[in-house]
C-alpha positions in Angstrom: 91.4 86.0 76.9 90.6 82.9 78.9 93.9 83.0 80.4 93.4 86.3 82.2 91.2 87.3 85.1 89.6 90.6 85.0 87.6 92.2 87.8 85.4 95.3 88.2 87.1 97.9 90.6 84.7 98.4 93.5 85.6 102.1 93.7 85.7 103.4 90.0 83.7 100.5 88.6 86.2 100.1 85.6 87.5 96.7 84.7 91.0 95.9 85.5 93.5 93.0 85.1 93.7 91.1 88.1 96.3 88.4 87.2 96.1 84.9 85.4 93.2 82.4 85.7 95.8 79.7 86.3 96.5 81.4 89.8 92.8 81.0 90.6 93.0 77.4 90.0 96.4 77.1 91.9 94.7 78.7 94.9 92.2 76.0 95.2 88.6 75.7 94.6 86.8 78.6 96.1 89.9 80.4 97.4 89.1 83.5 95.2 85.7 83.5 96.6 86.8 84.4 99.9 87.2 88.0 99.0 84.7 90.6 99.6 83.7 92.9 96.7 84.8 95.8 98.5 88.5 94.3 98.4 88.3 94.2 94.4 90.3 97.4 93.8 92.3 98.3 90.6 95.8 99.6 90.9 94.9 103.2 90.2 92.3 103.4 93.0 94.5 101.4 95.4 97.4 103.7 94.8 95.3 107.0 94.9 95.6 109.7 97.3 98.7 109.9 99.6 100.3 107.0 97.6 100.3 108.8 94.3 103.6 110.3 93.4 103.6 114.1 92.7 106.0 113.6 89.9 105.2 110.2 88.3 101.5 109.7 89.2 100.1 106.2 90.1 101.8 104.3 87.3 104.9 103.8 89.1 103.8 102.8 92.4 105.0 99.7 93.7 103.6 97.2 96.5 105.2 95.0 99.1 104.5 91.3 98.9 101.7 90.5 101.2 103.4 87.5 102.7 107.2 88.6 103.1 109.5 91.6 102.9 110.2 91.6 99.2 109.0 93.8 96.5 105.9 92.4 94.6 106.0 91.3 90.9 102.8 89.6 90.6 99.0 90.6 91.1 96.7 87.8 91.5 92.9 87.4 92.3 92.5 91.2 91.8 93.4 91.7 95.4 96.9 90.2 96.2 100.5 91.2 95.7 103.1 88.5 95.5 107.0 88.5 95.1 108.1 85.8 92.7 109.2 83.4 95.4 105.9 83.5 97.4 103.9 83.3 94.1 106.0 80.1 93.0 104.8 78.5 96.3 101.2 78.8 95.5 99.6 75.4 94.7 102.0 73.5 96.9 102.0 72.6 100.5 104.0 75.7 101.0 101.3 78.1 99.8 101.7 81.3 101.5 98.1 82.5 101.3 96.9 79.5 103.3 99.2 80.3 106.3 97.9 82.2 109.2 99.4 85.4 109.8 101.2 84.3 112.9 103.1 81.7 110.6 104.3 84.3 108.1 107.9 85.6 108.1 108.6 88.4 110.4 111.3 91.1 110.5 112.6 93.8 112.6 113.8 97.5 111.6 117.3 96.1 111.5 116.7 92.9 109.6 114.1 94.1 107.0 115.6 94.1 103.5 113.2 96.9 102.5 114.6 99.2 105.0 111.3 101.0 105.5 108.5 100.8 108.2 105.7 98.5 107.2 102.8 96.7 108.7 103.1 92.9 109.7 103.3 90.5 106.8 99.8 89.4 105.8 98.6 93.0 104.9 98.7 94.6 101.5 101.1 97.7 101.7 102.2 100.2 99.2 106.0 100.9 99.0 105.7 104.1 97.0 106.9 105.3 93.7 109.4 102.8 92.3 111.1 105.5 90.1 111.7 107.8 93.1 112.8 104.9 95.3 115.3 103.9 92.7 116.8 107.3 92.4 117.2 107.4 96.3 119.5 104.5 96.0 121.8 105.7 93.4 
């Protein structure tokens, strides 16, 4: 249990898995303390409302990497979604979470691999239901 980081959701007050403790260490001393308590929101609450799939609920909701135009596969610090590439850079000089927003990769509607409108990199964004998105590509 000491390998995992758990947080209390600000909205529903339930505990939730927020990543590995090793991610907190790789982030650097005090990095995880920069978050406001209100930013600690579990997956169910962060995907609630308009981002809940009518057919599949909140369980199949996927997120965009906060730092690039890829689908997130990691969730760290109880607040941040990373793709594998950006996650591997944590704890190195290329750490994406330490870059200012204006130094993050950018895209245009024509060049974005996600092919959907989204906010600039540096912000959390819900892509929608992964099951429905997969079915639309078939």
